[in-house]
LOVO-323650 format. One record per residue: x negated, y, z of N, C-alpha, C, O in turn; residue in three letters. Coordinates in steps of 0.2 Angstrom, whole numbers, plus 5000, padded with zeros to 4 digits. Each point is the difference from the previous one (the first is absolute). Example, Ala and Ser with C-alpha at 12.3 -4.5 7.8 and 13.67 -1.06 7.14 Angstrom:
# residues 2
493449725039500450065000499650065000499549995003ALA500750064993499650065001500450055003499750065001SER
# end
This chain:
# residues 218
529151404248499350024999499749944996500249945002MET499350084994499649944997499549975005499950035005ASP499849924993499549965004499450055003499849995005MET500050054990499450045002500250055005499650025005ASN501050014994500350055005500149975007499850035005GLN500449914995500249965006499349995004499950015006PHE499649964990499449995003499650065003499750005005ALA500450054991499750075002500350025007499750035004SER501049974996500350035006499949965006500050025005GLU499949914994500049965006499349975001500049955004HIS499550074993499349975001499750035006500250055003SER499449915000499650015006499650074999499850014994SER500150025011499650065000499349995004500049965004THR499550084994499450005004500150025007500250055001ASP499549915004500150025007499450045002499449994998THR500750065006499550045003499949985007499450005002ILE501149985002499949975007500049935000500249974995GLU499650005010500049935001500749974999500149954997MET500450085007500749985000500350064996500050065001PHE500449924993500450054996500649964998500049954997GLU500550095002500749984998500050004992499850054997LEU500449895000500150014993500750024999500250044995GLU500349945009500750035000500249995007499649985005ASN501150034996500249995007500049945003500049995006SER499949954990500049945002499449965000500049945002TYR499550084995499449974998499450035002499950064999THR499749915005499350035003499449974996500049944999LEU499650114999499449984996499450015005499950065003ASP499749894999499550005004499349994996499949954997ILE499750105004499349994997499649975005499750025005ASP500249914994499749965004499250004999499849994994VAL499850025011499350005000499849975006499750045005ASP500349904996499949975007500649955002500249964997GLY500150065009500549975002500650045003499950065002THR500749924996500650035003500549955002499949944998ILE500650075006500549955002500650024998500250064999MET500249894999500750014996500549955003499849955002ALA500850074997500549955002500049944995500050014994LYS500049935008500049944996500650004995500550015002ALA499349984992500549994995500250074997500450004995GLY499350055007500150074997499750024994500150054996SER499449915001499650014994500449994994500349954999MET499850104997500449994994499550004994500249984994VAL499250055006499550004995499350025003500050035005ALA499549954991499350035002499649994994500149974995TYR499350075005499549994995499350015004500050035005ASN499549944992499450005003499849945003500449954999GLY499150055005499849945004500250005007499750025004ASP500949954997500450005006500249935002500249974996ILE499750025011500349945003500550015005500050065003SER500449894998500650015005499949945005500049944998PHE500050075008499949955005500550015006500050065003THR500449894999500450015005499650005007499549975000GLY500850075004499650025007500549995005500650035000GLN499249935005500549985006499650005006500349975005ALA499150064996499750005006499550055001499950044995SER499849985010499550055001499349984997499650044999ALA500449904999499349984997500050024993500550014997GLU498950015001499950024993499750075000499950034994GLY499950005011499650065000500450065001499750065000GLY500949945002500450065001500250005008500449965002ILE499350085002500049995007500750025002500350054998THR500049915006500750015003500549994995500650025001GLY499349954993500550004995500449945000499849945002PHE500950074997500549945000500049965006499949945000LEU500250095006500249965005500649964999500550034997LYS499649915006500649964999500550045004499950025006GLU500749994991500650035004500249965005499949945000ALA500550095005500249975006500549944998500149965004ALA500250054990500549954998499749944997500449964997SER498950045003499749954996500050004993499849954996SER500550105001500050014993499450044998499750055004GLU500049934990499450044998500250054995500449994996GLU499250075004500250054995499849984993499549974999ALA501050044997499949984993499650054996500350044996PRO499149965005499550054996499549964996499949945001VAL499850104995499449974996499550055000500150065000MET499349914999499450044999499850014993500049954996ARG500050115001499850014993499350035000499850055003VAL499849914993499350025000499750004993500349974995GLU499250075004499750014993500050074998499950055004GLY500149964989499950064997500550004994500049964995ASN500550095005500550014995500650035003500050045005GLY500649954992500650035002500549955001500149954996HIS500350065010500549955001500750045001500050065003VAL500549924994500650035000500549965005500149944999TYR500250105006500449965005500750035000500150064998LEU500449905003500750025001500449955004499749955001ALA500850075002500449965004500850015000500250055003ASP500149914993500749995000500350074998500650025003GLN499150024992500350064998500150055006500350054999GLN499349945006500050055005499550064999499549994996LYS500750075006499650064999499349995004500049985006LYS499550044991499350005003499950075003500050054997VAL499849955009499850075004499349995002499849955003GLN499850104995499350005002499850055006500350055000LEU499349925005499850045005499350005001499749944999LEU499950115003499350005001499950025007500150065002ASN499749895002499950015007499450035002499449974997LEU500550085007499450025003499849955005500349965002ASP499050055000499849965005500350005007500049945003ALA500450114999500350005006500849994999500450025004ASP499849964990500749994999500249924999499549964998GLU501150035004500249935000500749994999500450055001SER499949904996500749994999500149925001499649964999ILE501150035003500249935001500549994994500550044999THR499449914997500549984994500349945001499749955002VAL500950044996500449944999499549954996499950034994ASN500049915008499649964996500349994993499649984995GLY501050025004500349994993499850064995500150004994GLU499750065009500050064996499350024999499950064998ASP499649905004499350014998499849984993500249944999ILE499550104997499849984993499349995000499849954997LEU499850095005499350005000499650055004500350055002ALA499149945000499650055003499349984999499849954999PHE499850105003499250004999499749955005500349995005GLU499249984993499649965004499850035007500049975005ASN499950104995499750035006500650015005499850025005ARG500849984993500650015004500049945005500149944998VAL499950075008500149945005500749995002500450055000SER499849895002500749995001500149945005499649965001PHE501050045002500249955005500749984999500450054999GLU499749895001500749974999500349995007499749975004ILE501050054996500349985006500849994999500250014994SER500249975010500749994999500450045006499750005005THR500950024993500450025005500549945002500549994997ILE499349985009500449945001500750015002500449955000ASP499850115002500750015002500450004994500650005001SER499250004993500450004994500049924998500449994995LEU499449975008500049934998500749974999500149954996ALA500450075008500649985000500450024993500549974998GLY499250084999500350024994499649994993500349984995SER499050015006499649994995499549945002499750005005PHE500349954991499649945001499350025002499650034996ALA500249955010499350025003499950075002499450025001GLY501150024999499950075002499950044994500149984994GLY499650085007499950054994499250015000499750025005LEU500049954990499350015000499850074997500250034996THR499350005008499850064999499250004999499749965003ASN500050094993499350014999499850075002500250054997VAL499449955008499750065002499350024996499649965000TYR500450094997499550024996499650065002500350055002LEU499149954999499550065002499650024995499649964997GLN500450105001499650034995499250005002499949985006GLY499750044989500250044994500149954994499749955000PRO500750084995500049964994500750014997500550025004GLY499649964990500750004997500449935002499749955001TYR500950065000500549955000500650014995500150064999ILE500249894999500650004996500549975003499949945002ALA500750094999500649965003500550014995500050044995ILE500649925006500550004995500750015003500149995006THR500350044991500750025002500549984995499950024994THR500749965008500650004995500350075000500250025005TYR499750014989500250074999499550055003499549985002GLY500850084999499650055003500050005008500549995003ASP498950015000499950005007500350065003500050064997PRO500249945009500250065005499550005006500049945003LEU499750114998499550015006500450045005500250054999VAL499949925007500350035006499650015006499549965001LEU500550105002499750015006500249965006500649995000ASP499049995004500249975006500250055005499750065000ARG500849935005500349945001500649984995500350054998PRO499849895000500549984996500149925001499649975002VAL501050014996500249935000500149984993500350034996SER499549915002500149974994500249934999499949965005THR500350024990500249934998499449964999499650034995ASP500249925008499449964999499949984992499550004998PRO501149994999500049974993499850064995499849984995SER500350085007499850064996499450035002499850054997ALA499949935008499450035003499349984996499949945000THR499850104997499449984996499350015004499649965000VAL500450105004499350015003500150065005500550035000ALA499049975005500050065005499350015002499649965000TRP500450105003499450025003500150015008500650015001SER498949995003500150005007500149945003499949944997GLY500450065009500149945004500649954997500450034996THR499649915005500549954998500750025003500050035005ASP500549954991500750015003500249955005499749955000PRO500850075003500449945004500649984996500250044996THR500049905005500649984997500649995004499949975006VAL500750064992500650005005500649984995500050004994GLU500549975010500649994997500450065000500150035005VAL500249994989500450064999500749985002500349974996ASN499950065010500649985003500650044996500649995002LYS499250064994500550044997500349974994500550024998ASN499249925000500249974994500549955002500049975006LEU500550014990500549955002499749935001499549984997SER500849995008499849935001500249954994499749945000ASP500750094996500149954994499450004995500049964996MET499550085005499450004996499549955003499950015006VAL500049944991499649945002499250035002499750034996GLY500149955010499350025002499549974995499550034999GLN500649914999499649974996499850034993499549994997GLU501050065001499950044994499550055001499750034995SER500149995011499650055002500350075000499750055002GLY501049954997500350075000500150035007500050065001GLU500049895004500150035007499450025003500050035005ARG499449954992499450015003499750074997500250024995LEU499550025009499750064998499350015003499849975006GLN499750064991499450015002500050075003500150054996MET499749965010500050075003499350025001499649985003ASP500250084993499450035000500150065004500150064998PHE499849935009500150055005499550055000500150065001ASP499249924999499550055000500050054995500249994994ASN499750085007500150054995499450014996500050044995SER499549925006499350004996500149964994500049935001ASP500050094993500049964994500650014996500450045001GLY499749914994500550004995500249934999499649955002PHE501050044994500249934998500250014993500350054998VAL499649904998500149994993500649954999499949945002ILE500750084995500549964999500250004993499850044996VAL500549905001500250004993500749995000500449985004GLN499950044990500849994999500249934998500349994995PRO499449965009500149934998499949965007499550015003TYR500949944998499949955006499649944997500449964997GLU499050045004499649954997500049935003499949954997GLU500150055010499949945004500649965003500049955003LEU500650084996500649985003500249934997500449965002ALA
# end
């Protein structure tokens, strides 16, 4: 195709909602105030917008960015101003969720792309995974209302609880946190440090679990 055709086919579109997909891998946020995004995820922006690293609860967002139990700080940035910001992360697919006031979800810290300022959240770790993943597995509990954007390698699969999953492929879940067990059905030749022998058991029947066809953290 010629340059005009290429530009026309791949040009950005006018957004109707605050959070809107430009394609499967790129999120367009209509910024009018403040939103939070994964540090380093900005690929382009226009308008009067500033980007500031955020690593504590100070700065006007109540309960925001508690230091994780592993002493690691969440890699996020505050995006402020008026304009459009375009976000992407390692060619991962972007999934949009709109949480109601009574809805919440826990997301793997690696898989959060952005969320509205009004969404409250708390960072924690699953310390029982520290033997396989440095510092454990950092998770972020998000409480609505508001938009959130998460990312997945490939198309996600949503499973009803109860279910057991590979920690490296687990993206998010609703309901209570899982327990972590050693899967004795796997051969001892599989090294535990790879994460393959560990499984996350979501025993409670209330809620769902999101997995992806990729082992992200092993």
